N, C-alpha and C positions, 0 to 999 in steps of 0.2 A: 504494500500500500504506500503510495507516494508520500503521504503525510508522515510516515514513520522513517523515511530515508533522510539522511543528513544532506545538507546542501553544500556543494563544492563549486566555487567560482574559478574558472580557468582564464587567465589573462596572458595572451601571447599574440604577437603580431603575425606569426606564421600560421596560416590556415591549416597546413598539414599537421602541425602539432596540436592545434585546437581540436581538429576532427578526430585524430587518433586518441587523444585523451578522453574526449567525450564518448567515443565508441567503447573505450576500455572501461570507463567508470559508470556508464549510465545504468547498468544493471543493478548496481548496488548503492548509487548515490543519485540525488537530484542535481543534475549538472547544468550550469549556465556558463556562457563564454563571453569574453570581451576581447576586442582586437587591439586595444591599447589602454594606457593608464587612464585617460580621460573617460573612456566608455566604462571602465571598471568603477570609477568614482561615482558616475551617474547611476550605475546599477546597484551599488553597494547598499544604500539605505533601504531601498524597496526589497531587495533580495534577502538581506540579513543572512549571509552565508555562514556556515559553521567552519569553513576552511577555505583558504585562497591559495591557488597555485599561481605564482606570479613570475613572469619572465623578467630578466634583468635588463636586457638590451631591447628597447622599443622606441619607435618614433614618437614625436609629440611630447610625451611624458615618460621618462624612463622608469625602470622598476624601483630604483632607490627612492625617488621622489614620490612615486605612487605609494610605496610602502609607508613612508612618513605620513602621508595624508590619510591613508587607511587607518593607521595607528591613532591619529588624532580623532577620527570618527568613532572608532571602537577598538581600543587597545587589547581587548580580550580575544578577538578572532585570530586564530593562529594562521600565519602566512609562511608558506614554503616557497623558496626561490628556485626558479628553473634557470640554469646557466650553462653556457657553453664552456668547455674546458679552459678556454683562453681567458675566461672572465672570473677565475676563482678568487682573485683578490677583491673584486667587486662583490662577490657573494659573501665574503667575510665582512665587508663593510655593511652589507645588508643585514647580516645577523646582528651586528652591533646596533643597527637601527631598529631592531625588534623582530626580525624574522626568527622562526623557531628552528629552521634547518634549511639546507639547500640540496639540490640534486643536479648532477651534471647531465647534459645532453650529449649523446643519446642515452636515455635512461633505461635501466632494466625494469621490466614489468613487475617482477616480484619485489624489487627494491622500492619501487614507487608505491605500490599498494601497501606494503608493510609499513612504509614511512607514514602514509596517510592514516592507516588504522591506528598506529601507535600514537600519532599526534592527536587524533580525535579522542583516543582512550585517555591519554594523560591530561587532556583539557576538559574531561568530563563528558565527551561526546559518546554517541551510541553508533556502532557499526552493525548493521543487520547482517551483512555478509561481506565477503571480499572476493577480489578476482582470483582466478585459479592460480595456485602456486604460492599465494601469499598466506601469511599467518592470519587467521581470522580472530578478531577480537570482538567482544560484546561489551555492553555498558557494565561498569563496575559500580554497583549501588554504594552510596555512602554508608559506611559501617561505623564501628565504635571510634575509629581514629582514621579519618579519610577512608581509603579502601581496605584498611586493616581491621580484622575482627579479633577481639580479645577482651574478656572481662575478668580473667584470672588475675590474681595479685601480681604475678610476674609480668604480664603484659601491661597492666595498668602502670606499673613502675617503669617499664620501657617507654610507654607513651609519654609519661611525664618527663622522662629524661630527654626524649627527642625534642619536646617543646623547649626545654631549657637550652639544649645544644644548638638548635636551629637559629636562635637569636645571636649566637656568637659566630665568629668567622674562622674558628679553629678547624684544623684537620681532624677527621673522625675515622675510626676503624670499626666496622660492623662485623661481628663474628657470629657464626651460627652454621649449623649443618645445611647441606644442600636442600633447597625446597622450603626453607623457613620464612623466606620473604625479605631477603637482605636488600634487594633493589627497591621494594616498596618503602622500606625505612629510609633509604637514601633519597627517594623522591619526596617523601614527607619532610625530610630535613631541608631540601631545596624549596619546597612549596611554602614552608613556614618561615623562610629566611628573607632577608632584604634583597636577595638575588632572584626572587621568584619570577620576575619578568624577563630574566636573561636566560640563556640556553642551559638546559640540563643535558649533558652529553654522557651517555653510558657506554662503556666498552668492556667486553669480557676478555680479559687477558689470556684465558685458557683457550679461547676459540680462535685465536689468531696465531699462525705459525711464527716461531721465534725469529725467522728471517724477515718478517714483515712488521713485527710489533713496533720496532723503533720508528719506522716510517709512519705507521698509523698514529702513533702518539705525538711525534714531533714534526712530521712532515718532511718533505725533501725538495731540493731545487732541481730544476730541469738539468739532466745530464749528470746528476750526482752519482749515479751508478748505472749499470746496464739495465735497459728497459725503463729508465726514468725519463720518459719522453716529454713529460709536462711537470710543472711545479705542482706539488701536492700540499694542501693545508692539513696539518695534523689536528688531532682532537684537542690538544692544549690550546691551540689558537682558536678553534671553533668555540671553545667554552669560555672565551674571554668575557669577563664580567659575570659569569655564571658558575656552574658547578660541574666538575668532571668526576664521574663515578667509575672507579677502577675495580671491577668485580674480579675475584680470584687473583689478587695482587701477588700472591705467593708463587704464581706461575712465571713471573717476570725473570728474565735472565739477569745474571749479575751485572752485565754491561749496562743494561737498561736501568737497573736499580741505581747505578752510580749517577746516571743522568737525572733520574727521578729525585735523588737526594739533592743534587745541585739545584734543581728547580724549587724544591721546598725551602732551601736555604736562601736563594736569591730571587725567586719568582721570575726567572728567565731561563731560556733554553736556546739551543742552536738547532735549526733545521739541518738535516743531513745535506752537506754540500754548501752550507752558508757559514761565512766567517764571523758575521756580526750576530750578537745575541738578540733574541726577541723577548720583550718584556710583556707579560700579560697579568691580568688580575683574575685568578682562578682559585676557587675553593676545591680542595681535594677531599673526596670521601672514598675510602677504600673498603673492600670487603674480602673475606676469606672464609672457607670452610675447613681450612687446615690450621694446625697449630704452628704459628710463625716462630714460637719459641723453639719447637722441635726442629724446624727448618734452619734456624740460626745455629743450633747445636750440630746440625749436619752440614754446615757451611753452605747452605742453599739460600740463605736470606741474610742481608746485611743487618747487623744489630743497630747501627746508627740510623738506618732507614726505618727500622721498626719503631725506634723511639720517636722519630719524626711523625709517623702516621698514627701512632697510638697515643695521641694527645688525649683523646676521649674515646673510650671503648663502649660500644653498644652491643651487648650480647643478647641474641635472640634465642629464647629457650626452644628446644625441640617440641614437637606437638605431643609426644608421649608424656612430657612433663607438665603439660597444661591441658590434660584430657577434658577438663570441665568446659573448655571452649569449643569442643567438637560439635555439640548440637547447634550452637549458634553459627559455626562455620558452615555446617551442612545447609542450614536455612539460607545463609548468605549466598552460597553457590547456586542453590536452586533458583533464587531470585535473579542472580546474575545471568544464568543460562536460559531462563524462561523465554525471553524474547526470541532466541534462536530456534527454539523448539515449539513454536506455536503457542506461546504463553502457557506451556505445560507446568503444572505445580505438583511436585512430588511430596508425599507425606510418608513418614517412616514409622513402622510399628515399633513398639517399645523394645521388642527383642532385637530388631535390626539395629536400632540406635545403641543398645547396650553392646552389641558386637563391635560397632564402629568405635565406641568409647574404649573398649578393652584392647583393640588392636594397637600394635606398637608404632605403626606409621613410619617405617624407615625412610620413606620419601617425604615425610612431613606434610605441610599444608598443600604442596603441589600434588602429592599423591592423592590426598583426600579430594582435591578439586577434580582430578582426573577420574576418580571413581564416581563422583556425583555426576559429572558430565556424561560418562558412559551409561549410567542408569537413565539419564534424561533421554539419551539418543536411542537406547535399545529396548527399554522396558515398555511394553504395550499399555500397561495400566499406570495409574498415578500413585498406587499404594505399594510401598516397598516393604517386603517381608525378608526375614533372614535368608531364605533360600535364594533371593535375587542378588545377594551380594557376591562379589568375586570370591573364589575359593581361598585365595591367599589371605583374605580378610577373615573369613569364617573359620579357617583352620586354627585351632587352639593348640598352643604348645603345652607341654606337661606342666610348666610353671604356671601358665595362665589358668589351666584347669584346676591346679592345686589352689590357687588364690580364690577361684570361684567356690570350691568346696569349703574352703576356710570361712568365706563370708556367709555361707549357708549353715555353718555350725557343724559340718561333717568332719572337721579336723580340730584337734585341741588347739586352743589359743597359743600356748607356749610353742607348739610345733610350728604353727603358722608364722609366729613372730621370728623364730629361728630361721626358717626357710627364707622369709622376706629379707631379713638382715643379711643373710649369706648372699642372696641374689644381688642386693644393692651394692655390697662391698666388692663382690667379684666383678660386677659391671664397671664400677669405678676403677678398679685395678686394671682391667683390660683396656679401658679407655685411656689410661695414663701409662700404659706399658709397664705396669706394676711398680711405678714410682710412688712410694707410699705418701710422701709429702704432698704431692699433687692430688692423689686420690683422696686424702683427708680434706684438702681444700675443696674438692668437688663435692664431698659429702657434708661439708660444713662442720667437721669435727677436728680435734687436734690429732696429730700423728700418734701421740701416746695412746689416746682412746682407740684409734684405728688398730694399732698393734695389739692392744688388749683384746679387742673384739675378734681379730683374726686368730689369735691363739685360742680364744674361747670356742670359736666356731670351727676350728681346725682348717683354716684357710692358709695355704702355702704362701711363701713370700715371692714366688716366681710363677710364671705361667706353666701349667703342666705340659710335659713333653708330648709329642705325638703318640708315643708308645703308651704313656699313662692314660691319654685321652681315649685311646681305642680299646684299652683293656677293660 
């Protein structure tokens, strides 16, 4: 239904570009076009678009001036610049003037559609569908803290800390297992900061080959190395005035870490092949699902860089440690995916919800989200019972079964308590490679108390060997 589609305004003086973009996007968006900046300004008020694709080089009124005037009319509408590769410097100027991103011509279909849906998603827009090959996003309803759901004590503490940290300009390190929502926290830090109207540039350090990461971060000059046929603007420069989010920072090579350290000290960097430094105003937010302290011990991460990025630490608890949030998360994801699946509304039986709460969720919130979406897509009815859940979720380990029997009074309290303490201590020891000091910190007790309990419960001081485990 047309009323449910978001409106995109395409502004480009080349009819071939306008026609191809309109053909590409019309299935999923309400598309309007303008052949120059003046036409775009005359359409803008009546159209009230949700997003603008704006060419940089145009007759009459160029893209930069058009952008400035659009921002004066409505600064909240996101603008993505379309630029030829020879106009990259102009695109950077446009981003400083208020554009959220830019895309080089000729553009890749998947890159374009992903950029559009991500931009609309981060600005609160709704995308009903996306073009083939692109990642499909839907509206994220406002939750307890922006898009984040959590009423447990640990999450409320995290939300409060995010509010406090956002107001400052310090570097922050977000830690947490994969799937806990580290990028959501980073986006909230940016959204609540004074940089909210400037770019938020995320980059996953683990997703880019080591040979390319330096160029992606710092950019390069034309001819700086083989295949460097054009000058490339790096993520540091694109984020000028805003926030650069470095996800999985522990994956950076030692050589890039040295350059990162220099930037944090001097707020300047060198493009590859350039002899003069470039100074920018960027806030760094880093994230990792690894222990950087362990990487430091293994000579895989610089200790001085760790101290620079770990000015403020925001630790996101795994979902298994805040199981009381699971029912609210389930309802949130049902509401989020409902528009995609014909406004379908799932309800969960008490038994099904109890299974979800008991499950350990090794993939954390991301795994729960995937389970809910698969039920939305595949379940013919709107009532979810235990048998509808994936086998990996319904399968109960011996430990989980024991806990259930203990709760129902089928096991003596002393035995249940002993088993529970043993399980918690062994988990902490495994997680810290049997380093008792760190395991005690994880459990919130002293090392002396931990040692006493280990002796009392018969827990060894090192991991059992393969032979012992199999016997």
